[in-house]
One Martini backbone bead per residue (centre of mass of N, CA, C, O) as a GRO file, in nm:
protein
  365
    1MET     BB    1   0.104   0.031   0.000
    2GLY     BB    2   0.105   0.338   0.093
    3LEU     BB    3   0.255   0.560   0.299
    4TYR     BB    4  -0.048   0.655   0.437
    5ASP     BB    5  -0.142   0.360   0.470
    6GLY     BB    6  -0.389   0.225   0.705
    7GLY     BB    7  -0.549   0.280   0.949
    8ARG     BB    8  -0.715   0.467   1.134
    9GLY     BB    9  -0.532   0.758   1.099
   10GLY     BB   10  -0.264   0.586   0.997
   11ILE     BB   11  -0.221   0.342   1.146
   12SER     BB   12   0.064   0.155   1.060
   13SER     BB   13   0.196   0.312   0.869
   14THR     BB   14   0.481   0.404   0.726
   15ALA     BB   15   0.470   0.691   0.837
   16ASP     BB   16   0.423   0.619   1.132
   17ILE     BB   17   0.684   0.452   1.168
   18ALA     BB   18   0.887   0.670   1.079
   19LYS     BB   19   0.821   0.859   1.321
   20ILE     BB   20   0.892   0.668   1.550
   21LEU     BB   21   1.201   0.621   1.422
   22ASN     BB   22   1.317   0.869   1.267
   23ALA     BB   23   1.291   0.797   0.960
   24PRO     BB   24   1.368   0.805   0.649
   25VAL     BB   25   1.211   0.879   0.327
   26ILE     BB   26   1.177   0.677   0.028
   27LEU     BB   27   1.019   0.727  -0.271
   28ILE     BB   28   0.844   0.519  -0.491
   29ILE     BB   29   0.797   0.580  -0.843
   30ASP     BB   30   0.575   0.530  -1.098
   31ALA     BB   31   0.693   0.655  -1.421
   32LYS     BB   32   0.506   0.546  -1.611
   33SER     BB   33   0.379   0.779  -1.830
   34MET     BB   34   0.568   1.006  -1.695
   35GLY     BB   35   0.676   1.324  -1.611
   36ALA     BB   36   0.618   1.592  -1.431
   37SER     BB   37   0.411   1.434  -1.254
   38ALA     BB   38   0.619   1.295  -1.071
   39ALA     BB   39   0.691   1.556  -0.917
   40ALA     BB   40   0.404   1.613  -0.814
   41VAL     BB   41   0.383   1.361  -0.645
   42ALA     BB   42   0.624   1.417  -0.460
   43LEU     BB   43   0.521   1.687  -0.351
   44GLY     BB   44   0.261   1.579  -0.222
   45PHE     BB   45   0.399   1.384  -0.022
   46ARG     BB   46   0.570   1.598   0.125
   47GLU     BB   47   0.324   1.805   0.204
   48PHE     BB   48   0.117   1.629   0.361
   49ASP     BB   49   0.374   1.565   0.579
   50ARG     BB   50   0.624   1.755   0.733
   51SER     BB   51   0.709   1.550   0.974
   52ILE     BB   52   0.849   1.407   0.761
   53ASN     BB   53   1.149   1.252   0.647
   54PHE     BB   54   1.198   1.361   0.328
   55ALA     BB   55   1.457   1.251   0.118
   56GLY     BB   56   1.312   1.114  -0.147
   57VAL     BB   57   1.361   0.940  -0.464
   58ILE     BB   58   1.254   0.665  -0.676
   59LEU     BB   59   1.257   0.561  -1.002
   60ASN     BB   60   1.018   0.369  -1.183
   61ARG     BB   61   0.987   0.257  -1.498
   62VAL     BB   62   1.194   0.368  -1.693
   63GLY     BB   63   1.254   0.420  -2.045
   64SER     BB   64   1.490   0.654  -2.046
   65GLU     BB   65   1.711   0.905  -2.041
   66SER     BB   66   1.510   1.132  -2.116
   67HIS     BB   67   1.300   1.055  -1.906
   68GLU     BB   68   1.478   1.092  -1.659
   69LYS     BB   69   1.564   1.390  -1.708
   70MET     BB   70   1.286   1.520  -1.703
   71ILE     BB   71   1.232   1.453  -1.402
   72ARG     BB   72   1.489   1.556  -1.263
   73ASP     BB   73   1.450   1.853  -1.340
   74GLU     BB   74   1.185   1.888  -1.174
   75LEU     BB   75   1.302   1.805  -0.899
   76ASP     BB   76   1.514   2.029  -0.878
   77LYS     BB   77   1.310   2.272  -0.867
   78ILE     BB   78   1.184   2.142  -0.574
   79GLY     BB   79   1.409   1.993  -0.396
   80ILE     BB   80   1.427   1.680  -0.493
   81LYS     BB   81   1.573   1.390  -0.439
   82CYS     BB   82   1.751   1.153  -0.651
   83PHE     BB   83   1.855   0.804  -0.612
   84GLY     BB   84   1.716   0.697  -0.883
   85ALA     BB   85   1.671   0.482  -1.190
   86VAL     BB   86   1.450   0.232  -1.304
   87ARG     BB   87   1.426   0.024  -1.551
   88ARG     BB   88   1.261  -0.138  -1.769
   89ASP     BB   89   1.212  -0.501  -1.692
   90PRO     BB   90   1.115  -0.829  -1.737
   91GLU     BB   91   1.300  -0.950  -1.494
   92PHE     BB   92   1.120  -0.786  -1.264
   93ILE     BB   93   0.896  -1.000  -1.302
   94PHE     BB   94   0.669  -1.150  -1.085
   95PRO     BB   95   0.463  -1.379  -0.989
   96GLU     BB   96   0.104  -1.377  -0.958
   97ARG     BB   97  -0.183  -1.353  -0.741
   98HIS     BB   98  -0.463  -1.282  -0.549
   99LEU     BB   99  -0.247  -1.221  -0.281
  100GLY     BB  100   0.006  -1.192  -0.475
  101LEU     BB  101   0.286  -1.327  -0.451
  102VAL     BB  102   0.452  -1.596  -0.504
  103PRO     BB  103   0.573  -1.803  -0.295
  104THR     BB  104   0.878  -1.939  -0.191
  105GLU     BB  105   0.767  -2.232  -0.141
  106GLU     BB  106   0.716  -2.266  -0.470
  107ASN     BB  107   0.979  -2.082  -0.525
  108ASN     BB  108   1.309  -2.018  -0.652
  109PHE     BB  109   1.432  -1.672  -0.649
  110SER     BB  110   1.738  -1.622  -0.595
  111ALA     BB  111   1.858  -1.573  -0.880
  112ALA     BB  112   1.665  -1.343  -0.961
  113ILE     BB  113   1.730  -1.154  -0.722
  114LYS     BB  114   2.029  -1.123  -0.783
  115ASN     BB  115   1.992  -0.994  -1.061
  116VAL     BB  116   1.826  -0.753  -0.969
  117GLY     BB  117   2.030  -0.639  -0.767
  118GLU     BB  118   2.258  -0.584  -0.970
  119LYS     BB  119   2.100  -0.388  -1.151
  120ILE     BB  120   2.002  -0.179  -0.939
  121SER     BB  121   2.287  -0.103  -0.821
  122ARG     BB  122   2.345   0.060  -1.107
  123GLN     BB  123   2.073   0.274  -1.069
  124ILE     BB  124   2.156   0.342  -0.776
  125ASN     BB  125   2.248   0.530  -0.478
  126LEU     BB  126   2.369   0.366  -0.217
  127ASP     BB  127   2.538   0.574  -0.057
  128ALA     BB  128   2.308   0.782  -0.024
  129ILE     BB  129   2.120   0.594   0.134
  130ILE     BB  130   2.310   0.537   0.370
  131ASN     BB  131   2.342   0.834   0.455
  132ALA     BB  132   2.044   0.881   0.519
  133ALA     BB  133   2.030   0.667   0.742
  134ASN     BB  134   2.270   0.785   0.919
  135GLY     BB  135   2.106   1.063   0.974
  136ALA     BB  136   1.957   0.933   1.180
  137PRO     BB  137   1.859   0.914   1.479
  138ASP     BB  138   1.880   0.771   1.756
  139PHE     BB  139   1.737   0.461   1.892
  140ASN     BB  140   1.599   0.387   2.192
  141PHE     BB  141   1.629   0.034   2.292
  142THR     BB  142   1.493  -0.215   2.515
  143PRO     BB  143   1.480  -0.522   2.536
  144PRO     BB  144   1.306  -0.758   2.657
  145ALA     BB  145   1.317  -0.974   2.896
  146THR     BB  146   1.440  -1.312   2.863
  147GLU     BB  147   1.358  -1.652   2.931
  148LYS     BB  148   1.441  -1.972   2.933
  149ILE     BB  149   1.218  -2.235   2.841
  150SER     BB  150   1.126  -2.529   2.886
  151PRO     BB  151   0.952  -2.746   2.732
  152LEU     BB  152   0.585  -2.809   2.786
  153CYS     BB  153   0.509  -2.833   2.473
  154LYS     BB  154   0.369  -2.958   2.161
  155ILE     BB  155   0.347  -2.786   1.841
  156ALA     BB  156   0.179  -2.812   1.547
  157VAL     BB  157   0.285  -2.682   1.218
  158ALA     BB  158   0.174  -2.581   0.921
  159ARG     BB  159   0.425  -2.631   0.645
  160ASP     BB  160   0.387  -2.525   0.306
  161LYS     BB  161   0.253  -2.446   0.005
  162ALA     BB  162  -0.041  -2.409   0.148
  163PHE     BB  163   0.118  -2.326   0.436
  164GLY     BB  164   0.295  -1.991   0.494
  165PHE     BB  165   0.142  -1.780   0.692
  166TYR     BB  166   0.385  -1.637   0.905
  167TYR     BB  167   0.495  -1.516   1.211
  168GLU     BB  168   0.785  -1.555   1.366
  169GLU     BB  169   0.710  -1.399   1.631
  170SER     BB  170   0.473  -1.583   1.705
  171LEU     BB  171   0.637  -1.840   1.750
  172ASN     BB  172   0.823  -1.714   1.967
  173GLU     BB  173   0.596  -1.656   2.169
  174LEU     BB  174   0.527  -1.953   2.222
  175LYS     BB  175   0.810  -2.031   2.323
  176LYS     BB  176   0.818  -1.836   2.570
  177PHE     BB  177   0.572  -2.030   2.707
  178GLY     BB  178   0.673  -2.349   2.617
  179ALA     BB  179   0.695  -2.408   2.314
  180GLU     BB  180   0.723  -2.663   2.078
  181ILE     BB  181   0.811  -2.653   1.738
  182VAL     BB  182   0.646  -2.843   1.477
  183PHE     BB  183   0.657  -2.952   1.149
  184PHE     BB  184   0.413  -2.995   0.880
  185SER     BB  185   0.240  -3.168   0.597
  186PRO     BB  186  -0.071  -3.180   0.440
  187LEU     BB  187   0.049  -3.285   0.163
  188GLU     BB  188   0.271  -3.522   0.264
  189ASP     BB  189   0.159  -3.613   0.527
  190GLU     BB  190  -0.012  -3.888   0.714
  191SER     BB  191   0.074  -3.752   0.991
  192LEU     BB  192   0.112  -3.644   1.291
  193PRO     BB  193   0.297  -3.555   1.518
  194GLU     BB  194   0.426  -3.666   1.798
  195ASN     BB  195   0.320  -3.563   2.105
  196ILE     BB  196   0.095  -3.355   2.084
  197SER     BB  197  -0.087  -3.043   2.225
  198GLY     BB  198  -0.106  -2.893   1.936
  199LEU     BB  199  -0.261  -2.684   1.665
  200ILE     BB  200  -0.150  -2.512   1.358
  201LEU     BB  201  -0.332  -2.327   1.095
  202GLY     BB  202  -0.246  -2.135   0.853
  203GLY     BB  203  -0.199  -1.951   0.603
  204GLY     BB  204  -0.272  -1.947   0.232
  205PHE     BB  205  -0.323  -2.198  -0.057
  206PRO     BB  206  -0.554  -2.432  -0.067
  207GLU     BB  207  -0.690  -2.371  -0.348
  208MET     BB  208  -0.422  -2.461  -0.517
  209PHE     BB  209  -0.428  -2.764  -0.338
  210ALA     BB  210  -0.701  -2.922  -0.309
  211ALA     BB  211  -0.655  -3.198  -0.440
  212ARG     BB  212  -0.417  -3.286  -0.253
  213LEU     BB  213  -0.569  -3.250   0.013
  214GLU     BB  214  -0.789  -3.458  -0.053
  215GLU     BB  215  -0.601  -3.708  -0.108
  216ASN     BB  216  -0.508  -3.670   0.199
  217LYS     BB  217  -0.682  -3.859   0.411
  218LYS     BB  218  -0.507  -3.920   0.660
  219ILE     BB  219  -0.460  -3.630   0.767
  220ARG     BB  220  -0.755  -3.551   0.787
  221ALA     BB  221  -0.829  -3.773   0.989
  222ALA     BB  222  -0.623  -3.690   1.207
  223ILE     BB  223  -0.742  -3.409   1.261
  224LYS     BB  224  -1.028  -3.497   1.336
  225SER     BB  225  -0.945  -3.680   1.569
  226ALA     BB  226  -0.802  -3.460   1.737
  227ALA     BB  227  -1.054  -3.283   1.772
  228GLU     BB  228  -1.226  -3.507   1.921
  229LYS     BB  229  -0.989  -3.511   2.155
  230LYS     BB  230  -0.935  -3.194   2.223
  231LEU     BB  231  -0.732  -3.056   2.062
  232PRO     BB  232  -0.574  -2.777   2.034
  233ILE     BB  233  -0.696  -2.526   1.791
  234PHE     BB  234  -0.541  -2.302   1.546
  235ALA     BB  235  -0.699  -2.097   1.284
  236GLU     BB  236  -0.608  -1.933   0.966
  237CYS     BB  237  -0.786  -1.894   0.701
  238GLY     BB  238  -0.670  -2.144   0.536
  239GLY     BB  239  -0.712  -2.322   0.789
  240PHE     BB  240  -1.013  -2.271   0.813
  241MET     BB  241  -1.088  -2.397   0.536
  242TYR     BB  242  -0.961  -2.682   0.593
  243LEU     BB  243  -1.166  -2.750   0.838
  244MET     BB  244  -1.381  -2.780   0.658
  245ASN     BB  245  -1.575  -2.965   0.451
  246THR     BB  246  -1.535  -2.751   0.208
  247LEU     BB  247  -1.386  -2.655  -0.125
  248LYS     BB  248  -1.420  -2.393  -0.357
  249ASN     BB  249  -1.294  -2.308  -0.640
  250PHE     BB  250  -1.257  -2.103  -0.916
  251ASP     BB  251  -1.397  -2.346  -1.099
  252GLY     BB  252  -1.623  -2.488  -0.894
  253LYS     BB  253  -1.478  -2.703  -0.744
  254ILE     BB  254  -1.525  -2.965  -0.508
  255PHE     BB  255  -1.365  -3.025  -0.189
  256GLU     BB  256  -1.246  -3.219   0.053
  257MET     BB  257  -1.197  -3.183   0.387
  258CYS     BB  258  -1.188  -3.227   0.736
  259GLY     BB  259  -1.473  -3.180   0.898
  260VAL     BB  260  -1.469  -2.988   1.166
  261ILE     BB  261  -1.634  -2.765   1.016
  262PRO     BB  262  -1.904  -2.630   0.930
  263GLY     BB  263  -1.929  -2.619   0.610
  264GLY     BB  264  -1.779  -2.375   0.378
  265ALA     BB  265  -1.569  -2.274   0.103
  266GLU     BB  266  -1.541  -1.995  -0.137
  267MET     BB  267  -1.435  -1.867  -0.419
  268THR     BB  268  -1.371  -1.537  -0.547
  269GLU     BB  269  -1.332  -1.270  -0.769
  270LYS     BB  270  -1.343  -1.092  -0.517
  271LEU     BB  271  -1.253  -0.907  -0.274
  272GLN     BB  272  -1.369  -0.924   0.053
  273THR     BB  273  -1.109  -0.832   0.239
  274VAL     BB  274  -0.918  -0.552   0.395
  275GLY     BB  275  -0.769  -0.519   0.718
  276TYR     BB  276  -0.828  -0.391   1.022
  277VAL     BB  277  -0.914  -0.553   1.342
  278GLU     BB  278  -1.151  -0.555   1.610
  279ALA     BB  279  -1.191  -0.820   1.853
  280THR     BB  280  -1.447  -0.978   2.042
  281LEU     BB  281  -1.497  -1.210   2.263
  282THR     BB  282  -1.794  -1.419   2.309
  283GLY     BB  283  -1.601  -1.635   2.452
  284ASP     BB  284  -1.453  -1.894   2.573
  285CYS     BB  285  -1.107  -1.995   2.495
  286VAL     BB  286  -0.779  -2.078   2.385
  287ILE     BB  287  -0.714  -1.735   2.374
  288GLY     BB  288  -0.958  -1.664   2.586
  289ARG     BB  289  -1.198  -1.438   2.706
  290ALA     BB  290  -1.472  -1.297   2.751
  291GLY     BB  291  -1.402  -0.961   2.620
  292ASP     BB  292  -1.163  -0.989   2.473
  293LYS     BB  293  -0.916  -0.819   2.280
  294ILE     BB  294  -0.846  -0.829   1.923
  295ARG     BB  295  -0.588  -0.779   1.694
  296ALA     BB  296  -0.618  -0.770   1.329
  297HIS     BB  297  -0.614  -0.934   0.998
  298GLU     BB  298  -0.757  -0.906   0.663
  299PHE     BB  299  -0.720  -1.137   0.359
  300HIS     BB  300  -0.965  -1.229   0.108
  301PHE     BB  301  -1.119  -1.449  -0.169
  302SER     BB  302  -1.316  -1.570   0.041
  303ARG     BB  303  -1.605  -1.758   0.169
  304GLU     BB  304  -1.843  -1.839   0.387
  305ILE     BB  305  -2.067  -2.094   0.422
  306GLU     BB  306  -2.326  -2.076   0.589
  307ASN     BB  307  -2.383  -2.189   0.941
  308SER     BB  308  -2.611  -2.180   1.196
  309GLY     BB  309  -2.438  -2.383   1.396
  310ALA     BB  310  -2.212  -2.175   1.410
  311ALA     BB  311  -2.000  -2.034   1.623
  312LYS     BB  312  -1.921  -1.695   1.702
  313ILE     BB  313  -1.621  -1.558   1.841
  314PHE     BB  314  -1.628  -1.278   1.674
  315ASP     BB  315  -1.654  -0.926   1.740
  316CYS     BB  316  -1.636  -0.708   1.478
  317GLU     BB  317  -1.420  -0.417   1.382
  318LYS     BB  318  -1.344  -0.192   1.158
  319LEU     BB  319  -1.101   0.054   1.176
  320ARG     BB  320  -1.190   0.229   0.921
  321THR     BB  321  -1.530   0.195   0.902
  322GLY     BB  322  -1.694   0.038   1.154
  323LYS     BB  323  -1.770  -0.229   1.079
  324LYS     BB  324  -1.998  -0.490   1.181
  325TYR     BB  325  -1.924  -0.839   1.285
  326PHE     BB  326  -1.944  -1.185   1.271
  327ALA     BB  327  -1.683  -1.439   1.346
  328GLY     BB  328  -1.606  -1.752   1.328
  329PHE     BB  329  -1.491  -2.039   1.527
  330ALA     BB  330  -1.608  -2.235   1.822
  331GLU     BB  331  -1.474  -2.441   2.066
  332LYS     BB  332  -1.323  -2.550   2.335
  333ASN     BB  333  -1.054  -2.634   2.127
  334ILE     BB  334  -1.148  -2.411   1.902
  335VAL     BB  335  -0.997  -2.166   1.669
  336ALA     BB  336  -1.154  -2.008   1.377
  337SER     BB  337  -1.047  -1.785   1.103
  338TYR     BB  338  -0.964  -1.497   0.901
  339LEU     BB  339  -0.776  -1.410   1.117
  340HIS     BB  340  -0.473  -1.232   1.172
  341ILE     BB  341  -0.242  -1.298   1.440
  342HIS     BB  342  -0.013  -1.116   1.642
  343PHE     BB  343   0.141  -1.238   1.921
  344ALA     BB  344   0.334  -0.999   1.996
  345GLY     BB  345   0.054  -0.816   2.032
  346GLN     BB  346  -0.084  -1.099   2.177
  347SER     BB  347   0.036  -1.244   2.437
  348ASP     BB  348  -0.210  -1.369   2.585
  349ALA     BB  349  -0.300  -1.556   2.355
  350ALA     BB  350  -0.046  -1.727   2.353
  351LYS     BB  351  -0.054  -1.815   2.650
  352ASN     BB  352  -0.335  -1.950   2.641
  353PHE     BB  353  -0.267  -2.165   2.430
  354VAL     BB  354  -0.036  -2.302   2.578
  355ASN     BB  355  -0.204  -2.373   2.831
  356ALA     BB  356  -0.403  -2.555   2.679
  357CYS     BB  357  -0.182  -2.758   2.595
  358ILE     BB  358  -0.087  -2.835   2.877
  359ASN     BB  359  -0.360  -2.941   2.977
  360PHE     BB  360  -0.381  -3.164   2.770
  361ARG     BB  361  -0.126  -3.315   2.846
  362ASP     BB  362  -0.215  -3.378   3.140
  363LYS     BB  363  -0.473  -3.542   3.064
  364MET     BB  364  -0.305  -3.759   2.879
  365SER     BB  365  -0.092  -3.862   3.116
   0.00000   0.00000   0.00000
């Protein structure tokens, strides 16, 4: 998104973070099909909020030397520094799909990224960028004290081409409270890791691998059996879809999923929602108590096929629009929804889930 785009009032926007860190901002402008207008764009961004340390711009998708010179001349007139101009190049285009770039779990882009890096390094002034960064004032920060805790429970986390949307800090937060994290693949593995006390199914692209997920009946059965045994389960977005009865892909074909949650999910042509959400828990569950507030993010091209028997665990409000709605699914041992939760910002939720896993371990021992 753009420099000033974030939650309501610009919260968590790049501009907001830059001000917190006292960090200089270099704006990248898509200059394709623009001349002097590129300078006008830069001027507008600089003047919109003068409290930002606006260091200058990098021009992207420039067509020629004369194109670059035309824009640089206009930038010079208004006193805006240009750190470089990147030419249009088909090698700079990476494959995309409905939620953004194709994840690295599916493709090894290292050689392509190295090539892009080498080309761009010859087109921008890296020394000037480093000098701009070094000109920022020192930022005093004392990391919170942490103590190493011996693992108190083992939590299985789905991670493969179908499920790869995780915040590493969220997993570290679980470890901080005593979780040992072990990874498994719903695409490749036929069973869950041994001796687990919890299960996390993160976001990803189950719709792109629905046929293979359906084919792996053994892992689906293992997950359903674990849910019936009251294993604590936390699922987000793609994981939420995977726990449902069915998943309809973009072609309209329906695939069997885990059957843990009533109803199904279907892919849609339009983006269903994107943005920050504040959610209030409507009941006690494995991540908190009724009335607890959770901040999260939503971004999906699918929707839940409503099932009146499914309990909605989250009373949501969009932070930008104020729209209110109920979402998600919960049973005593399961919380699943389209919400992506960053546990480093919701430490209590992480602690509560780990405690639920420890309690499960104690009951089973």
